[in-house]
N, C-alpha and C positions, 0 to 999 in steps of 0.2 A: 828213113822210116820204112820198116818192112811191111809186107802186105797185110799183116795181122793188126798193125797199129794204124789208126786213122786220126787225123787232126780232129779236134773237138768241133762240133757243129757251131756255127756262128749264132749269136744271140744278141738281142738288144734289150735294154731296160725299157719296159713299157710304162709310160706315165700313168699315174693313178687315175687321171681323168679318162683315159682310154679304157682302162680296166673297168671303171664304174659304168661307163657307157655300154661296154660290151655285156656286162652283167645285166643291165636293164633290158638290153635287146634279148638276151637269153630268157629272161623272166617273161617278157612279152610273148615270145614264141611259145613258151610253155602254157601261158594263159590261152592263147589262140588255139593251139592244138588241143588243149584240154576241153575247150568249148566245142571244137569241131568233133573230136572223138565222142564227146557226150551226146551228140546228135544221133549216134548209132544205138543208144540205149533204147530198148523196146518201149514204145509209148511216148518217148520224148518229143518227137516231131508232132504227134497227134495232140499232145498237151499244148505245144506252142501254137498250133493251128486253132486250138480252142481258147487261146488267150491266157494260158496258165504257165507258170514257171515255178521252180522250187521256192522262190520268195513270195509266191502268191499270184494273184491276178496281174497280168501285164497291163501297166498303166504308163502314161507319159512320165509321171513322177518316178516310177521305178526304173524305167529305161534311162531317164536323165541321171539318176543316181548312179546307175551302172556305168554310164558314159563318163561321168566325172571320175569315178573310181579307176576306170581304165585309162583316162586321159593323163593322169599324173605319171604313171610309169612310162607312158609314151613320150611325154614331155621331158622326163628325166634322161632319156637317151640323148637328147640334144643338150639339155641344161648341164649335164655332167661334163660336157666338153667345153662349154662357153662361160659358165659362171666363174666369178672370182673364187679362189680357194676357200676362204673362210665361210662364205654363204654356201658354196658347193658342198663342203664337208658337212655342215649342219643339216642341209636339206636331205642329203643322202642318208645320214644317220636317222633323222626323224622319219622319212618316208620308208626307209628300209625296215625300221622297227614296226611301223604301222602295218606294212604289207606282210611282215612276218606274222604279226598277231592276227590279221585278217585270215591268212591261210590256216593258222592253227585253230582258229574258231570255226572254220568251215569244213575242216576234215573230220567228219563225223564217223563214229564207229559204224560199221556195216556199209560204208560207202563202197562203190565199185573200186576194184583194185587199181585200175588205171588212174582213177582220181586221187587215190592215196599216194600212188607212186609219183605222179606229177606234183602233188602237194608237198611231198618230202623234198623233191628237187627244187621247188619254188622256195621253200623255207631255207634250204641250203644256199640258194642264190641270194636271197635277201639278207641272210646272215653274212655272206661274203661281202655284200654291199656295205653293210654296217661296219664290218671288220676293216675293210680297205679304207673307208672314210675315217674311221676312228684312228687308224694307225698311219694316216697320211703324214708323211715326214715333213718336217719344217725345214725351210731353207736355212742353210748355215750362213751367218754374216761373213762378208768378204774380208 
């Protein structure tokens, strides 16, 4: 082998469970960074201190609803690794579609550019979750 030719880089086939889990982690990172970056918008912190958020007044019920919405992707990081394939596939498809729709509904025209950018990334991640779960290969009988 001459100096201009190199052996191909080694690679392994990554199991779909690992891919799904990694996609949920990436999605959660985008959610967290989006919320963090959003704190830099003028007036945002003052509104929070006054008990207001984009959804209206901050109440225990609103915060509980947000916690539930955020707990599902957090749990999917783990569940994508441990659930049996059939249930795993179904949950990833269902929650992937739900979270894609949530992002599409919350990306309003006129929103700040960082929010639209992260929203597009989040839609791509949830679409990949659905695609990988949908195309999960079946075991071949021995």
